[in-house]
VEXZA-618766 format. One line per field, with one value per atom (N, C-alpha, C): residue number from 1; residue in three letters; atom name; y, z, x. Coordinates in Angstrom, 3 decimals, padded with zeros to 6 digits, always signed. Atoms other than C-alpha are relative to their C-alpha. Example, Ala and Ser with C-alpha at 12.3 -4.5 7.8 and 13.67 -1.06 7.14 Angstrom:
BEGIN
nr 1; 1; 1; 2; 2; 2 $
rest ALA; ALA; ALA; SER; SER; SER $
atom N; CA; C; N; CA; C $
c2 -001.190; -004.500; +001.200; -001.190; -001.060; +001.090 $
c3 +000.000; +007.800; +000.000; -000.060; +007.140; +000.730 $
c1 +000.890; +012.300; +000.900; -000.820; +013.670; -000.770 $
END
This chain:
BEGIN
nr 1; 1; 1; 2; 2; 2; 3; 3; 3; 4; 4; 4; 5; 5; 5; 6; 6; 6; 7; 7; 7; 8; 8; 8; 9; 9; 9; 10; 10; 10; 11; 11; 11; 12; 12; 12; 13; 13; 13; 14; 14; 14; 15; 15; 15; 16; 16; 16; 17; 17; 17; 18; 18; 18; 19; 19; 19; 20; 20; 20; 21; 21; 21; 22; 22; 22; 23; 23; 23; 24; 24; 24; 25; 25; 25; 26; 26; 26; 27; 27; 27; 28; 28; 28; 29; 29; 29; 30; 30; 30; 31; 31; 31; 32; 32; 32; 33; 33; 33; 34; 34; 34; 35; 35; 35; 36; 36; 36; 37; 37; 37; 38; 38; 38; 39; 39; 39; 40; 40; 40; 41; 41; 41; 42; 42; 42; 43; 43; 43; 44; 44; 44; 45; 45; 45; 46; 46; 46; 47; 47; 47; 48; 48; 48; 49; 49; 49; 50; 50; 50; 51; 51; 51; 52; 52; 52; 53; 53; 53; 54; 54; 54; 55; 55; 55; 56; 56; 56; 57; 57; 57; 58; 58; 58; 59; 59; 59; 60; 60; 60; 61; 61; 61; 62; 62; 62; 63; 63; 63; 64; 64; 64; 65; 65; 65; 66; 66; 66; 67; 67; 67; 68; 68; 68; 69; 69; 69; 70; 70; 70; 71; 71; 71; 72; 72; 72; 73; 73; 73; 74; 74; 74; 75; 75; 75; 76; 76; 76; 77; 77; 77; 78; 78; 78; 79; 79; 79; 80; 80; 80; 81; 81; 81; 82; 82; 82; 83; 83; 83; 84; 84; 84; 85; 85; 85; 86; 86; 86; 87; 87; 87; 88; 88; 88; 89; 89; 89; 90; 90; 90; 91; 91; 91; 92; 92; 92; 93; 93; 93; 94; 94; 94; 95; 95; 95; 96; 96; 96; 97; 97; 97; 98; 98; 98; 99; 99; 99; 100; 100; 100; 101; 101; 101; 102; 102; 102; 103; 103; 103; 104; 104; 104; 105; 105; 105; 106; 106; 106; 107; 107; 107; 108; 108; 108; 109; 109; 109; 110; 110; 110; 111; 111; 111 $
rest THR; THR; THR; LYS; LYS; LYS; GLU; GLU; GLU; ARG; ARG; ARG; LYS; LYS; LYS; ILE; ILE; ILE; GLY; GLY; GLY; PHE; PHE; PHE; ILE; ILE; ILE; ILE; ILE; ILE; GLU; GLU; GLU; LYS; LYS; LYS; VAL; VAL; VAL; ALA; ALA; ALA; GLN; GLN; GLN; TRP; TRP; TRP; ARG; ARG; ARG; LYS; LYS; LYS; PHE; PHE; PHE; TYR; TYR; TYR; ASN; ASN; ASN; GLY; GLY; GLY; PHE; PHE; PHE; THR; THR; THR; ASP; ASP; ASP; LYS; LYS; LYS; ASN; ASN; ASN; GLY; GLY; GLY; GLU; GLU; GLU; PHE; PHE; PHE; ILE; ILE; ILE; ARG; ARG; ARG; LEU; LEU; LEU; SER; SER; SER; LEU; LEU; LEU; GLU; GLU; GLU; ASP; ASP; ASP; ALA; ALA; ALA; ALA; ALA; ALA; GLN; GLN; GLN; LYS; LYS; LYS; VAL; VAL; VAL; GLN; GLN; GLN; ILE; ILE; ILE; SER; SER; SER; LYS; LYS; LYS; LYS; LYS; LYS; SER; SER; SER; LEU; LEU; LEU; ASP; ASP; ASP; ASP; ASP; ASP; TYR; TYR; TYR; LEU; LEU; LEU; LEU; LEU; LEU; GLN; GLN; GLN; LEU; LEU; LEU; ARG; ARG; ARG; PHE; PHE; PHE; GLY; GLY; GLY; ARG; ARG; ARG; LYS; LYS; LYS; PHE; PHE; PHE; GLY; GLY; GLY; PHE; PHE; PHE; ASN; ASN; ASN; PHE; PHE; PHE; ASN; ASN; ASN; ALA; ALA; ALA; HIS; HIS; HIS; LYS; LYS; LYS; ASP; ASP; ASP; ALA; ALA; ALA; LYS; LYS; LYS; VAL; VAL; VAL; GLY; GLY; GLY; VAL; VAL; VAL; LEU; LEU; LEU; ARG; ARG; ARG; ALA; ALA; ALA; PHE; PHE; PHE; VAL; VAL; VAL; LYS; LYS; LYS; LYS; LYS; LYS; HIS; HIS; HIS; LYS; LYS; LYS; ALA; ALA; ALA; GLN; GLN; GLN; GLN; GLN; GLN; PRO; PRO; PRO; LYS; LYS; LYS; LEU; LEU; LEU; LYS; LYS; LYS; THR; THR; THR; ASP; ASP; ASP; SER; SER; SER; SER; SER; SER; VAL; VAL; VAL; SER; SER; SER; ASP; ASP; ASP; PHE; PHE; PHE; MET; MET; MET; ASN; ASN; ASN; ASN; ASN; ASN; ASN; ASN; ASN; ASN; ASN; ASN; ASN; ASN; ASN; ALA; ALA; ALA; GLY; GLY; GLY; VAL; VAL; VAL; PRO; PRO; PRO; GLU; GLU; GLU $
atom N; CA; C; N; CA; C; N; CA; C; N; CA; C; N; CA; C; N; CA; C; N; CA; C; N; CA; C; N; CA; C; N; CA; C; N; CA; C; N; CA; C; N; CA; C; N; CA; C; N; CA; C; N; CA; C; N; CA; C; N; CA; C; N; CA; C; N; CA; C; N; CA; C; N; CA; C; N; CA; C; N; CA; C; N; CA; C; N; CA; C; N; CA; C; N; CA; C; N; CA; C; N; CA; C; N; CA; C; N; CA; C; N; CA; C; N; CA; C; N; CA; C; N; CA; C; N; CA; C; N; CA; C; N; CA; C; N; CA; C; N; CA; C; N; CA; C; N; CA; C; N; CA; C; N; CA; C; N; CA; C; N; CA; C; N; CA; C; N; CA; C; N; CA; C; N; CA; C; N; CA; C; N; CA; C; N; CA; C; N; CA; C; N; CA; C; N; CA; C; N; CA; C; N; CA; C; N; CA; C; N; CA; C; N; CA; C; N; CA; C; N; CA; C; N; CA; C; N; CA; C; N; CA; C; N; CA; C; N; CA; C; N; CA; C; N; CA; C; N; CA; C; N; CA; C; N; CA; C; N; CA; C; N; CA; C; N; CA; C; N; CA; C; N; CA; C; N; CA; C; N; CA; C; N; CA; C; N; CA; C; N; CA; C; N; CA; C; N; CA; C; N; CA; C; N; CA; C; N; CA; C; N; CA; C; N; CA; C; N; CA; C; N; CA; C; N; CA; C; N; CA; C; N; CA; C; N; CA; C; N; CA; C; N; CA; C; N; CA; C; N; CA; C; N; CA; C; N; CA; C; N; CA; C; N; CA; C; N; CA; C; N; CA; C; N; CA; C; N; CA; C; N; CA; C; N; CA; C $
c2 -001.297; +083.797; -000.169; +000.062; +084.459; +000.605; -000.503; +084.844; +001.142; -001.192; +088.252; -000.113; -000.018; +088.927; +001.008; -000.825; +090.506; +001.453; -001.364; +093.542; +000.750; -000.597; +094.196; +000.391; -000.337; +094.027; +001.135; -001.118; +096.361; +001.320; -001.210; +098.934; +000.359; -000.250; +098.549; +000.414; -000.379; +098.709; +001.416; -001.357; +101.824; +001.030; -000.904; +103.460; +000.160; +000.010; +102.467; +000.879; -000.787; +103.979; +001.479; -001.400; +107.123; +000.678; -000.560; +107.677; +000.215; -000.098; +107.057; +001.105; -001.007; +109.245; +001.404; -001.290; +112.022; +000.421; -000.481; +113.650; +001.296; -001.234; +116.920; -000.284; +000.259; +116.684; +001.090; -000.949; +118.617; +001.429; -001.341; +121.555; +000.580; -000.469; +121.866; -000.291; +000.333; +120.456; -001.280; +001.176; +118.045; -000.941; +000.998; +114.860; -001.174; +001.158; +112.103; -000.883; +000.941; +108.988; -000.951; +001.047; +106.409; -001.236; +001.229; +103.005; -000.727; +000.690; +101.558; +000.694; -000.745; +104.328; -000.124; +000.152; +104.085; -001.385; +001.364; +100.311; -000.082; -000.012; +100.897; +000.684; -000.736; +103.358; -000.870; +000.871; +100.757; -001.332; +001.150; +098.100; -001.341; +001.217; +095.565; +000.156; -000.098; +094.739; +000.442; -000.462; +096.362; -001.197; +001.201; +092.902; -000.556; +000.490; +091.771; +000.949; -000.989; +095.005; -000.032; +000.137; +094.692; -001.210; +001.227; +091.145; +000.179; -000.234; +092.158; +000.882; -000.904; +095.009; -000.754; +000.795; +092.611; -000.927; +000.893; +090.121; +000.780; -000.827; +092.903; +000.449; -000.446; +094.185; -001.137; +001.146; +090.718; -000.395; +000.318; +090.067; +000.903; -000.959; +093.210; -000.300; +000.293; +092.343; -001.221; +001.244; +088.859; -000.027; -000.098; +090.025; -000.615; +000.535; +088.866; +000.862; -000.734; +089.848; +000.308; -000.379; +091.711; +000.189; -000.234; +092.691; -001.305; +001.286; +089.109; -000.751; +000.742; +087.935; +000.843; -000.884; +090.831; -000.634; +000.661; +088.575; -001.316; +001.227; +085.677; +000.286; -000.165; +085.083; +000.206; -000.374; +086.268; -001.221; +001.226; +082.644; -000.229; +000.116; +082.749; +000.827; -000.871; +085.662; -000.607; +000.610; +083.946; -001.171; +001.162; +080.768; +000.450; -000.551; +082.789; +000.522; -000.582; +084.677; -001.099; +001.102; +081.507; -000.761; +000.722; +079.758; +000.782; -000.815; +082.656; +000.289; -000.191; +083.225; -001.231; +001.253; +079.575; -000.109; +000.044; +080.073; +001.005; -001.018; +083.021; -000.615; +000.504; +082.286; +000.587; -000.459; +082.517; +000.904; -000.916; +085.447; -000.503; +000.412; +084.625; +001.260; -001.264; +087.706; -000.164; +000.178; +086.283; -000.076; +000.129; +085.265; +001.285; -001.252; +088.482; +001.038; -000.961; +090.554; -000.375; +000.410; +088.476; +000.164; -000.216; +088.573; +001.471; -001.434; +092.333; +000.417; -000.369; +092.639; -000.509; +000.563; +090.351; +000.737; -000.673; +092.126; +001.475; -001.433; +095.631; +000.309; -000.146; +095.086; +001.118; -000.979; +097.311; +001.147; -001.077; +099.734; +001.351; -001.351; +103.126; +000.007; +000.063; +101.920; -000.257; +000.225; +102.343; -001.171; +001.147; +099.309; +000.404 $
c3 +000.479; +114.598; -001.350; +001.239; +111.759; -001.144; +001.163; +108.345; -000.633; +000.544; +106.859; -001.503; +001.431; +103.435; -000.709; +000.795; +100.659; -000.072; +000.057; +100.299; +001.296; -001.319; +104.036; +000.182; -000.212; +104.049; -000.927; +000.895; +101.039; +000.662; -000.704; +102.979; +001.157; -001.207; +106.170; -000.336; +000.404; +104.424; -000.567; +000.557; +102.524; +001.122; -001.160; +105.813; +000.727; -000.731; +107.504; -000.697; +000.752; +104.732; -000.059; -000.013; +104.661; +001.300; -001.293; +108.375; +000.051; -000.011; +107.856; -000.936; +000.971; +104.745; +000.381; -000.471; +106.397; -000.681; +000.508; +105.953; +000.723; -000.615; +106.713; +000.737; -000.771; +109.519; -000.273; +000.274; +109.643; +000.445; -000.425; +111.346; -000.907; +000.935; +108.437; +000.449; -000.509; +110.449; -000.666; +000.628; +108.703; +001.095; -001.018; +110.753; -000.672; +000.507; +110.165; +001.183; -001.091; +112.340; -000.377; +000.259; +112.727; -000.499; +000.470; +111.159; +001.157; -001.180; +114.643; +000.504; -000.454; +115.712; -001.001; +001.042; +112.388; +000.094; -000.141; +112.915; +001.184; -001.154; +116.355; -000.356; +000.400; +114.803; -000.847; +000.815; +112.261; +000.707; -000.871; +115.036; -000.594; +000.508; +113.226; +000.278; -000.334; +114.209; -001.209; +001.069; +112.210; -000.758; +000.634; +111.527; -001.048; +000.943; +109.892; -001.185; +001.074; +107.915; -000.954; +000.848; +106.657; -000.918; +000.777; +105.537; -001.073; +000.969; +103.864; -001.149; +001.031; +102.016; -000.969; +000.845; +100.726; -000.912; +000.793; +099.581; -001.087; +000.975; +097.864; -001.133; +001.026; +096.053; -000.940; +000.850; +094.827; -000.833; +000.740; +093.849; -001.207; +001.111; +091.727; -001.048; +000.921; +090.216; -000.873; +000.715; +089.221; -000.682; +000.729; +087.880; +000.695; -000.748; +090.647; -000.256; +000.238; +089.959; +001.349; -001.320; +093.166; -000.005; +000.056; +092.037; +000.053; +000.024; +091.363; +001.326; -001.235; +094.710; +001.268; -001.169; +097.053; +001.202; -001.101; +099.114; +000.407; -000.340; +099.178; +001.188; -001.131; +102.169; -000.504; +000.395; +102.106; -000.379; +000.366; +101.791; -001.507; +001.458; +098.141; -000.629; +000.485; +097.523; +000.328; -000.404; +099.484; -000.911; +000.860; +097.413; -001.408; +001.319; +094.173; -000.040; -000.064; +095.212; +000.120; -000.195; +096.379; -001.311; +001.272; +093.078; -001.015; +000.993; +090.965; +000.399; -000.451; +093.106; -000.323; +000.280; +092.647; -001.482; +001.444; +088.865; -000.449; +000.350; +088.956; -000.019; +000.002; +087.960; +001.183; -001.144; +090.889; -000.495; +000.355; +090.740; +000.612; -000.514; +091.112; +000.419; -000.420; +093.079; +000.367; -000.416; +094.523; -001.199; +001.163; +091.169; -000.828; +000.756; +089.540; +000.609; -000.687; +092.149; -000.205; +000.155; +091.954; -001.456; +001.406; +088.127; -000.258; +000.165; +088.257; +000.600; -000.680; +090.739; -000.779; +000.743; +088.715; -001.311; +001.289; +085.449; +000.111; -000.167; +086.863; +001.123; -001.133; +089.494; -000.206; +000.230; +087.865; -000.881; +000.842; +086.068; +000.456; -000.308; +085.953; +000.827; -000.813; +087.901; -000.924; +000.886; +086.056; +000.485; -000.378; +085.987; +000.267 $
c1 +000.466; +105.556; -000.696; +000.771; +103.171; +000.808; -000.725; +104.767; -000.788; +000.645; +104.020; -000.207; +000.300; +102.547; +000.892; -000.911; +104.599; -000.482; +000.535; +102.298; +000.233; -000.213; +102.587; +001.462; -001.413; +106.386; +000.447; -000.333; +106.582; -000.392; +000.470; +104.517; +000.913; -000.795; +106.538; +001.429; -001.354; +109.930; -000.005; +000.106; +108.794; -000.136; +000.152; +107.683; +001.326; -001.275; +110.933; +001.027; -000.973; +113.066; -000.401; +000.468; +110.899; +000.424; -000.407; +111.535; +001.511; -001.458; +115.244; +000.502; -000.433; +115.624; -000.437; +000.471; +113.665; -001.286; +001.277; +110.289; -000.344; +000.461; +108.559; -001.309; +001.221; +105.980; -001.036; +001.090; +102.699; +000.315; -000.421; +104.473; +001.078; -001.020; +106.911; +001.421; -001.337; +109.819; +000.512; -000.604; +112.182; +000.497; -000.351; +112.582; +000.687; -000.738; +115.110; +000.363; -000.255; +115.384; +001.130; -000.987; +118.129; -000.752; +000.640; +117.454; -000.674; +000.545; +116.894; -001.271; +001.180; +114.480; -001.153; +001.022; +112.643; -000.636; +000.518; +112.290; -000.967; +000.906; +110.771; -001.319; +001.200; +108.333; -000.947; +000.847; +107.091; -000.291; +000.267; +107.095; +000.439; -000.627; +109.297; +001.491; -001.423; +112.873; +000.816; -000.891; +115.661; +000.565; -000.553; +117.088; -000.976; +001.013; +113.822; -000.155; +000.150; +113.493; +001.194; -001.197; +117.090; -000.142; +000.172; +116.335; -001.075; +001.076; +113.057; +000.483; -000.499; +114.776; +000.909; -000.884; +117.434; -000.802; +000.843; +114.778; -000.747; +000.725; +112.804; +000.925; -000.950; +115.892; +000.369; -000.307; +116.843; -001.212; +001.217; +113.228; -000.162; +000.094; +113.204; +001.065; -001.110; +116.596; -000.305; +000.260; +115.410; -001.371; +001.265; +112.021; -001.208; +001.139; +109.660; -001.232; +001.240; +106.012; -000.661; +000.504; +105.141; -001.516; +001.450; +101.625; -000.784; +000.705; +100.624; +000.124; -000.263; +102.026; -000.131; +000.053; +101.183; -000.706; +000.698; +098.878; +000.662; -000.733; +101.366; +000.912; -000.910; +103.572; +001.413; -001.355; +107.163; +000.847; -000.709; +108.339; +000.007; +000.075; +107.225; +001.123; -001.068; +109.612; +001.362; -001.280; +112.410; +000.362; -000.240; +112.041; +000.396; -000.308; +112.065; +001.439; -001.340; +115.215; +001.051; -000.946; +116.944; +000.238; -000.088; +116.181; +000.836; -000.697; +117.455; +001.445; -001.380; +120.529; +000.834; -000.711; +121.496; +000.353; -000.242; +121.307; +001.058; -000.996; +123.722; +001.392; -001.377; +127.300; +000.769; -000.790; +129.678; +001.125; -001.082; +132.084; +001.300; -001.301; +135.736; +000.745; -000.599; +136.717; +001.465; -001.386; +139.914; +000.934; -000.872; +141.364; -000.011; +000.066; +140.150; +000.933; -000.861; +141.949; +001.457; -001.397; +145.132; +000.451; -000.342; +145.033; +000.304; -000.196; +144.703; +001.337; -001.245; +147.549; +001.213; -001.125; +149.811; +000.230; -000.119; +149.096; +000.366; -000.229; +149.396; +000.985; -000.895; +152.042; +001.014; -001.054; +154.622; -000.451; +000.526; +152.351; +000.552; -000.498; +154.053; +001.272; -001.205; +157.096; +001.200; -001.152; +160.387; +000.848; -000.824; +162.667; +001.413 $
END
């Protein structure tokens, strides 16, 4: 399959979310589609659109320059996100939760 360009996926994801969030048609009727139906309407699988949305969100979070790369293929964005994700410190959720539980185990409980 042909790799899509970043500008194209931005348009398609925006359309997809517009259909899902709802819009008013030319007759003044408010229409809202499911994510799956909205994906069919933009002619891209929901799985791909979910992935694109995630890549776009991470790209924005990490400061990707979308304007400069709108004609680049989505692989450029993926590589950028992958690089910046690898630089992020890993969260220790398990120890944080257990620390919280150990420190607050008897909070408010009389002995």
